C-alpha positions as CSV (number, residue, x, y, z in Angstrom):
1,M,14.5,72.2,-181.0
2,A,17.5,74.0,-180.8
3,V,21.2,72.4,-181.9
4,I,23.2,73.0,-179.1
5,E,27.4,73.0,-180.4
6,L,30.3,72.9,-178.2
7,K,32.7,75.9,-179.5
8,P,36.4,76.3,-179.6
9,V,37.9,77.4,-176.0
10,V,41.0,78.2,-174.2
11,A,42.2,75.1,-171.5
12,R,41.9,75.8,-168.2
13,P,44.7,73.4,-166.0
14,A,43.2,70.0,-165.4
15,P,43.0,69.8,-161.5
16,S,45.0,66.1,-161.7
17,S,46.7,64.2,-164.3
18,A,45.4,60.9,-162.4
19,G,42.5,59.4,-163.7
20,P,39.3,58.4,-161.8
21,P,39.2,55.0,-159.9
22,A,37.1,52.5,-161.0
23,Y,33.3,53.1,-159.9
24,E,32.9,49.3,-158.0
25,A,36.2,50.0,-155.8
26,L,34.8,53.3,-154.9
27,A,31.5,52.0,-154.1
28,A,32.9,49.5,-152.1
29,R,34.7,51.7,-149.8
30,F,31.2,53.0,-148.9
31,R,28.9,50.1,-149.2
32,P,29.1,49.0,-145.7
33,L,28.1,52.8,-144.6
34,F,24.9,52.6,-146.4
35,A,24.1,49.1,-145.3
36,E,24.2,50.6,-141.5
37,V,21.7,53.4,-142.9
38,V,19.4,51.3,-144.9
39,G,19.4,49.3,-140.9
40,A,18.5,52.5,-139.3
41,A,16.2,54.0,-141.5
42,V,13.1,52.8,-140.4
43,R,13.7,53.7,-137.0
44,R,15.5,57.3,-137.2
45,E,12.1,57.8,-138.9
46,I,9.8,57.2,-136.3
47,E,11.7,58.2,-133.3
48,R,12.7,61.4,-135.3
49,E,16.2,60.5,-134.5
50,L,18.7,63.1,-136.5
51,P,21.2,60.6,-138.5
52,Y,24.3,62.1,-137.0
53,D,26.2,59.4,-136.5
54,A,25.2,58.2,-139.9
55,V,26.8,61.3,-141.4
56,A,29.8,61.3,-139.1
57,A,30.5,58.1,-140.4
58,L,30.3,58.9,-143.9
59,A,32.5,61.8,-143.3
60,R,35.4,60.1,-141.8
61,A,35.1,57.6,-144.6
62,G,35.8,60.2,-147.1
63,F,32.7,60.5,-148.6
64,G,32.6,64.3,-148.8
65,A,36.0,64.3,-150.4
66,I,35.3,62.2,-153.3
67,R,35.5,64.7,-156.1
68,L,38.4,66.1,-154.4
69,P,41.6,65.3,-157.0
70,I,43.7,62.9,-155.8
71,A,46.4,65.0,-155.1
72,Q,44.7,67.2,-152.7
73,G,43.6,64.2,-150.4
74,G,40.2,63.2,-152.3
75,A,39.4,60.2,-154.8
76,G,39.2,62.1,-158.0
77,A,35.5,60.9,-158.7
78,T,34.0,62.1,-161.9
79,L,30.4,63.5,-161.7
80,T,28.9,60.3,-163.0
81,Q,30.7,58.5,-160.3
82,L,29.5,60.7,-157.7
83,F,25.8,60.8,-158.6
84,Q,25.8,56.9,-159.0
85,L,27.2,57.1,-155.6
86,L,24.3,59.3,-154.3
87,I,21.5,57.1,-155.7
88,E,23.2,54.1,-153.7
89,L,22.8,56.7,-150.7
90,G,19.4,57.4,-151.7
91,E,18.0,53.7,-151.9
92,A,19.6,54.1,-147.7
93,D,18.2,57.4,-147.1
94,S,17.2,60.2,-149.4
95,N,17.2,62.0,-145.9
96,L,21.2,61.7,-146.7
97,V,21.6,62.6,-150.3
98,Q,19.5,66.3,-149.4
99,T,21.8,66.6,-145.9
100,L,24.8,66.4,-148.2
101,R,23.7,68.7,-151.5
102,A,25.3,72.1,-149.7
103,H,28.4,70.0,-149.1
104,F,29.3,68.9,-152.1
105,A,28.0,72.2,-153.6
106,F,30.6,74.4,-151.8
107,V,33.0,71.5,-152.9
108,E,32.2,71.8,-156.8
109,G,32.3,75.9,-156.5
110,R,35.8,75.7,-154.8
111,L,37.3,73.2,-157.6
112,N,35.8,75.8,-160.3
113,H,37.5,78.7,-158.7
114,P,41.5,79.8,-160.1
115,D,42.3,81.0,-156.5
116,S,44.7,78.0,-155.5
117,A,45.6,79.5,-152.1
118,T,42.1,80.0,-151.3
119,N,41.1,76.5,-152.3
120,A,44.5,75.0,-150.7
121,R,42.8,75.9,-147.1
122,W,39.9,74.2,-147.8
123,F,40.7,71.6,-149.5
124,E,42.9,70.3,-146.8
125,R,39.5,70.3,-144.1
126,I,37.4,68.5,-146.7
127,A,40.4,66.3,-147.1
128,A,40.3,65.2,-143.4
129,G,36.5,65.2,-143.4
130,E,35.0,68.7,-142.6
131,L,31.4,68.9,-143.9
132,F,29.9,72.5,-145.2
133,G,26.6,73.4,-144.6
134,A,24.3,76.4,-146.3
135,A,22.5,79.2,-145.4
136,M,20.9,81.3,-148.0
137,A,17.4,81.2,-147.7
138,E,15.0,83.6,-145.6
139,R,11.5,83.7,-144.7
140,S,11.1,87.1,-145.8
141,T,8.6,89.2,-147.6
142,G,10.4,89.0,-150.8
143,T,13.4,87.7,-152.7
144,E,16.2,89.5,-150.7
145,T,19.2,89.1,-148.2
146,L,18.6,90.0,-144.8
147,V,21.5,89.1,-143.5
148,K,24.2,91.8,-143.0
149,L,27.9,91.5,-143.0
150,T,28.7,94.8,-141.6
151,R,32.5,96.4,-140.3
152,D,33.0,97.2,-137.1
153,G,36.2,98.4,-135.9
154,E,38.7,95.6,-136.8
155,R,36.5,93.1,-137.6
156,W,33.7,91.8,-139.7
157,R,30.4,91.4,-137.6
158,L,27.6,88.8,-139.1
159,D,23.9,89.3,-138.2
160,G,20.2,87.9,-139.6
161,E,18.4,84.6,-139.5
162,K,18.3,82.0,-142.6
163,Y,15.8,79.1,-143.3
164,Y,16.1,75.5,-145.3
165,S,19.4,75.4,-143.9
166,T,19.6,71.9,-145.0
167,G,22.9,70.0,-143.5
168,T,23.9,73.0,-141.0
169,L,22.9,70.7,-138.0
170,Y,25.9,68.4,-139.0
171,A,28.2,70.5,-140.6
172,D,31.6,71.9,-139.5
173,W,31.3,75.2,-141.3
174,I,28.3,77.2,-143.1
175,H,28.7,78.9,-146.1
176,A,25.8,81.7,-145.9
177,A,24.7,84.3,-148.0
178,A,24.9,88.5,-146.6
179,A,24.8,91.9,-147.9
180,D,26.9,94.5,-147.2
181,G,25.4,97.5,-148.5
182,D,24.6,97.0,-152.5
183,E,26.7,94.1,-152.7
184,R,26.1,90.8,-152.2
185,L,28.5,88.3,-150.3
186,S,29.5,84.5,-150.1
187,V,31.0,83.4,-146.5
188,I,31.5,81.0,-144.3
189,V,31.6,80.7,-140.9
190,S,32.3,77.9,-138.3
191,A,29.2,76.1,-137.1
192,T,30.3,76.8,-133.8
193,A,31.2,80.0,-133.8
194,P,29.8,82.2,-130.8
195,G,26.5,83.4,-131.3
196,V,26.0,80.5,-133.9
197,S,22.4,79.2,-133.7
198,R,21.4,76.2,-135.3
199,I,17.8,75.2,-134.6
200,D,15.9,71.9,-135.5
201,D,12.6,73.1,-136.6
202,W,12.3,72.1,-139.6
203,D,8.5,70.5,-140.3
204,G,7.7,69.3,-143.7
205,F,6.0,66.1,-143.9
206,G,8.9,64.5,-145.6
207,Q,12.8,64.6,-145.8
208,R,12.3,65.1,-141.4
209,L,16.2,64.6,-140.7
210,T,17.7,66.8,-143.3
211,G,18.4,69.3,-141.1
212,S,17.0,72.3,-142.8
213,G,15.7,74.4,-140.4
214,T,16.4,78.0,-138.9
215,T,19.8,79.0,-138.4
216,R,20.4,82.0,-136.7
217,F,23.8,84.7,-136.7
218,E,24.2,87.1,-133.7
219,D,27.3,89.3,-133.9
220,V,29.5,86.4,-135.3
221,T,33.1,87.3,-136.2
222,V,34.2,86.6,-139.4
223,A,37.6,87.2,-140.9
224,E,38.9,88.8,-143.8
225,D,39.5,85.6,-145.6
226,Q,36.4,84.0,-144.8
227,I,34.7,86.4,-147.7
228,L,34.7,84.2,-150.8
229,R,32.8,86.5,-152.7
230,R,31.9,90.0,-153.7
231,F,29.5,91.3,-156.4
232,T,26.6,93.7,-157.3
233,A,23.7,92.3,-158.7
234,G,24.9,93.4,-162.1
235,E,28.0,91.8,-162.0
236,F,26.9,88.3,-160.9
237,K,25.9,85.5,-163.4
238,A,24.7,82.1,-162.3
239,D,27.7,79.9,-162.2
240,T,28.8,77.2,-165.1
241,Y,27.1,73.9,-164.4
242,L,26.4,74.6,-161.0
243,T,22.7,75.1,-162.0
244,A,21.9,72.0,-163.5
245,F,24.2,70.2,-160.9
246,Y,22.2,71.2,-157.9
247,Q,19.4,69.8,-159.3
248,Q,21.0,66.7,-160.5
249,F,20.8,65.7,-156.6
250,H,17.4,65.9,-156.5
251,L,17.0,63.7,-159.1
252,A,19.7,61.1,-157.6
253,A,17.2,61.0,-154.2
254,F,14.5,60.4,-156.4
255,A,16.6,57.6,-158.2
256,G,17.3,56.2,-155.1
257,I,14.0,56.1,-153.8
258,G,12.8,54.3,-156.8
259,R,14.8,51.8,-155.8
260,A,14.4,51.6,-152.0
261,V,10.4,51.2,-153.1
262,L,11.3,48.2,-155.7
263,R,13.4,46.8,-152.2
264,D,11.1,46.9,-150.1
265,A,7.9,45.6,-152.1
266,V,10.2,42.5,-153.1
267,A,10.8,42.2,-149.6
268,F,7.4,43.1,-148.3
269,V,5.9,40.0,-151.0
270,R,8.4,37.2,-150.0
271,A,7.6,37.4,-147.0
272,K,3.6,37.4,-147.4
273,T,1.6,34.3,-147.1
274,R,-1.8,35.4,-148.1
275,T,-3.0,36.9,-150.9
276,F,-6.6,39.1,-151.1
277,G,-9.2,36.7,-152.5
278,V,-7.6,33.6,-152.3
279,P,-8.5,31.4,-149.8
280,G,-5.6,29.9,-147.3
281,T,-1.7,30.3,-147.4
282,S,-0.9,31.1,-150.7
283,D,2.3,32.1,-153.0
284,V,2.0,35.8,-153.4
285,A,5.5,35.9,-155.4
286,A,3.2,34.2,-158.0
287,D,0.5,36.1,-158.5
288,P,0.6,37.7,-161.7
289,L,-1.3,41.1,-160.3
290,V,1.6,41.4,-157.9
291,Q,4.2,40.2,-160.7
292,R,2.3,43.0,-162.5
293,V,3.3,45.3,-160.4
294,V,6.8,44.6,-158.9
295,G,7.5,44.9,-162.9
296,R,6.1,48.2,-163.1
297,L,7.7,49.4,-159.9
298,G,11.2,48.2,-161.9
299,S,10.9,49.7,-165.0
300,L,10.3,53.2,-163.2
301,S,13.2,52.5,-161.3
302,F,15.2,52.0,-163.9
303,A,14.2,55.2,-165.7
304,L,14.8,56.9,-163.0
305,D,18.8,55.7,-163.1
306,S,18.6,56.8,-166.4
307,I,17.7,60.2,-166.2
308,V,20.0,60.8,-164.3
309,G,23.1,59.0,-166.1
310,G,21.1,61.1,-168.9
311,V,21.7,64.8,-167.1
312,S,25.2,63.1,-165.9
313,E,26.5,62.7,-169.5
314,R,25.3,66.3,-169.7
315,L,27.4,67.7,-166.8
316,E,30.2,66.0,-167.9
317,A,30.5,67.6,-170.9
318,A,29.7,71.1,-169.5
319,H,32.7,70.3,-166.7
320,A,35.0,69.4,-169.9
321,A,33.9,72.7,-171.3
322,W,34.5,74.8,-168.1
323,R,38.1,72.6,-167.9
324,H,39.0,73.9,-171.6
325,G,38.4,77.6,-170.6
326,A,34.7,78.4,-171.6
327,D,33.0,81.4,-170.3
328,S,29.4,81.2,-168.5
329,D,27.5,81.6,-172.0
330,D,28.7,77.9,-173.6
331,P,26.4,76.2,-175.0
332,A,27.1,73.4,-173.1
333,F,26.2,74.9,-170.1
334,L,22.8,75.6,-171.1
335,A,22.5,71.5,-172.2
336,A,23.2,70.7,-168.9
337,D,20.3,73.1,-167.3
338,I,17.9,72.2,-170.2
339,A,18.6,68.3,-169.6
340,A,18.2,68.7,-165.8
341,Y,14.7,70.0,-166.0
342,H,13.3,68.0,-168.7
343,G,14.8,65.3,-165.7
344,Q,12.9,67.2,-163.1
345,Q,9.5,66.9,-165.2
346,L,9.9,63.1,-166.0
347,A,11.3,62.3,-162.6
348,I,8.8,63.9,-160.1
349,D,6.2,62.1,-162.0
350,L,7.7,58.5,-161.6
351,V,8.6,58.7,-158.8
352,L,5.5,59.7,-157.3
353,E,3.9,56.8,-159.1
354,A,6.5,54.5,-157.9
355,T,5.7,55.4,-154.4
356,G,2.0,55.0,-154.8
357,L,2.3,52.1,-156.3
358,L,4.2,50.5,-153.7
359,F,1.1,49.7,-151.8
360,E,-0.6,47.6,-154.6
361,V,1.4,44.8,-153.8
362,G,-0.4,44.3,-150.2
363,G,-3.2,45.2,-148.3
364,A,-3.5,46.9,-144.8
365,S,-1.0,45.5,-143.4
366,A,1.3,47.5,-146.3
367,T,0.1,51.3,-144.3
368,Q,1.8,49.9,-140.9
369,E,3.2,52.3,-138.8
370,A,6.2,50.0,-137.7
371,R,7.0,49.7,-141.7
372,R,6.8,53.7,-142.6
373,L,6.6,52.6,-146.5
374,D,4.5,56.1,-146.8
375,R,8.1,57.9,-146.3
376,H,8.9,57.2,-149.5
377,W,6.1,59.1,-151.3
378,R,6.7,62.2,-148.1
379,N,10.5,62.1,-149.0
380,A,9.8,62.2,-152.8
381,R,6.8,64.8,-152.7
382,V,8.7,66.8,-150.1
383,I,11.6,67.1,-152.6
384,A,9.4,67.4,-155.5
385,S,8.4,70.8,-153.7
386,H,11.9,72.3,-153.5
387,N,11.6,73.7,-156.8
388,P,8.4,74.1,-158.5
389,A,8.0,72.1,-161.8
390,I,5.5,74.1,-163.3
391,Q,7.8,77.3,-163.4
392,R,10.5,74.8,-164.8
393,E,7.8,73.6,-167.4
394,R,6.9,76.9,-169.2
395,A,10.4,77.8,-169.2
396,L,11.8,74.6,-171.1
397,G,8.6,75.5,-173.3
398,D,9.7,79.4,-173.7
399,Y,13.4,78.0,-174.5
400,H,11.9,75.5,-177.4
401,L,9.7,78.3,-178.8
402,N,11.3,81.6,-178.5
403,G,14.9,80.0,-177.6
404,T,15.2,81.4,-173.9
405,N,17.6,80.7,-172.1
406,P,16.3,80.1,-168.8
407,R,18.9,80.8,-166.6
408,A,19.8,84.6,-168.7
409,A,15.8,85.3,-168.3
410,W,16.2,84.2,-164.6
411,A,19.5,86.1,-163.9
412,E,17.2,89.7,-166.0
413,R,14.6,89.6,-164.4
414,F,16.3,89.4,-161.1
415,A,18.6,92.2,-162.1
416,K,15.5,94.5,-163.5
417,A,13.6,94.0,-159.9
418,R,16.9,95.1,-157.9
419,E,17.0,98.1,-160.8
420,E,13.2,99.2,-160.0
421,A,13.6,99.0,-155.8
422,A,16.8,100.9,-156.5
423,A,14.8,103.8,-158.6
424,D,12.2,103.7,-156.1
425,S,14.2,104.4,-152.9
426,A,15.8,107.3,-154.9
427,T,12.6,108.6,-155.7
428,A,11.6,108.3,-152.0
429,A,14.7,109.7,-151.0
430,K,13.7,112.3,-153.2
431,E,10.6,112.8,-151.5
432,G,11.3,112.5,-148.1
């Protein structure tokens, strides 16, 4: 296995001189809201009631601003604290972790951006409780960006359609990927701007309330200062530790589901008065077989929490490297990616075992629709499908055997594909 060492780098200014808050004090602000989410989770699942009120309450309480420095109106939370809180939120409802993923990614991206003037504008909005969704992916025949940003007289106009637009139904702003000729752009548009349509048509069998459906842009006006980034394929490099940061949301959701499974198993057993094969009433919690199942669920939950903690350590190291001026080739960023990929391989199996094993604490009554205990498996299975684990496993093998950087290999494949497409277009133009 390759030895990863941090190299000397040039320091960047620290976002804030104030230290992070104590975790328990930070969590105490939000736990009453998490408790309300738990109380409504089953009803929402049964009625497919989108959690607008829960998301709005979290935003009002400042949950979306916890990573902002205190001087910018945030809580100054560390990455580790963010993901600890997301595990607690995921225990209440894993839909909400996924819903807020794009928002926190936008915040982290701005924290990494040197444009202080632009950041001040968005930080003010984030501190005020405004939320950001994402519209990046498209359902097309290839990996491409068909949403177009074009100059129309004195303005820019945005047109096209996105899918898997997680969080946009609840957002104030939408962070969208677009194309302008050969250039790729990152733009921000108001979620309520004329021409923006947010459609609740996500039909996955799990994570049903994440708002991951269609976002449509029809002649949407975009101001110059809403274009955050412009680059060509050859210039683009994956952002420092943000690749691992994105994956850590899935791991935190898994850990939250693991805790919820343990919680629901304990509550189910304590309420039962009859054990299969035992005549009359019985103390189900004293049944050694049931105890063994619950003990296993506790161990699986512990393992999932530990995976998130381990990846958070690598993320903190990568963030520190960035703070000290590291470039995108710094080994700390690769270490964070590898940790997240390894964590994914293990966490998927652990959480799917837990969500299936849950039903061994009781008989057919555990499958009643009114309980919706199956939501834990459905949610975990859908999260696990977002990033094909078999591809990550192969990339890990290539890394360990050949020292191949997964992020660099990914960028090279896409750059090569774009070069080949450009060459094919040029050939077709000549022949035409």
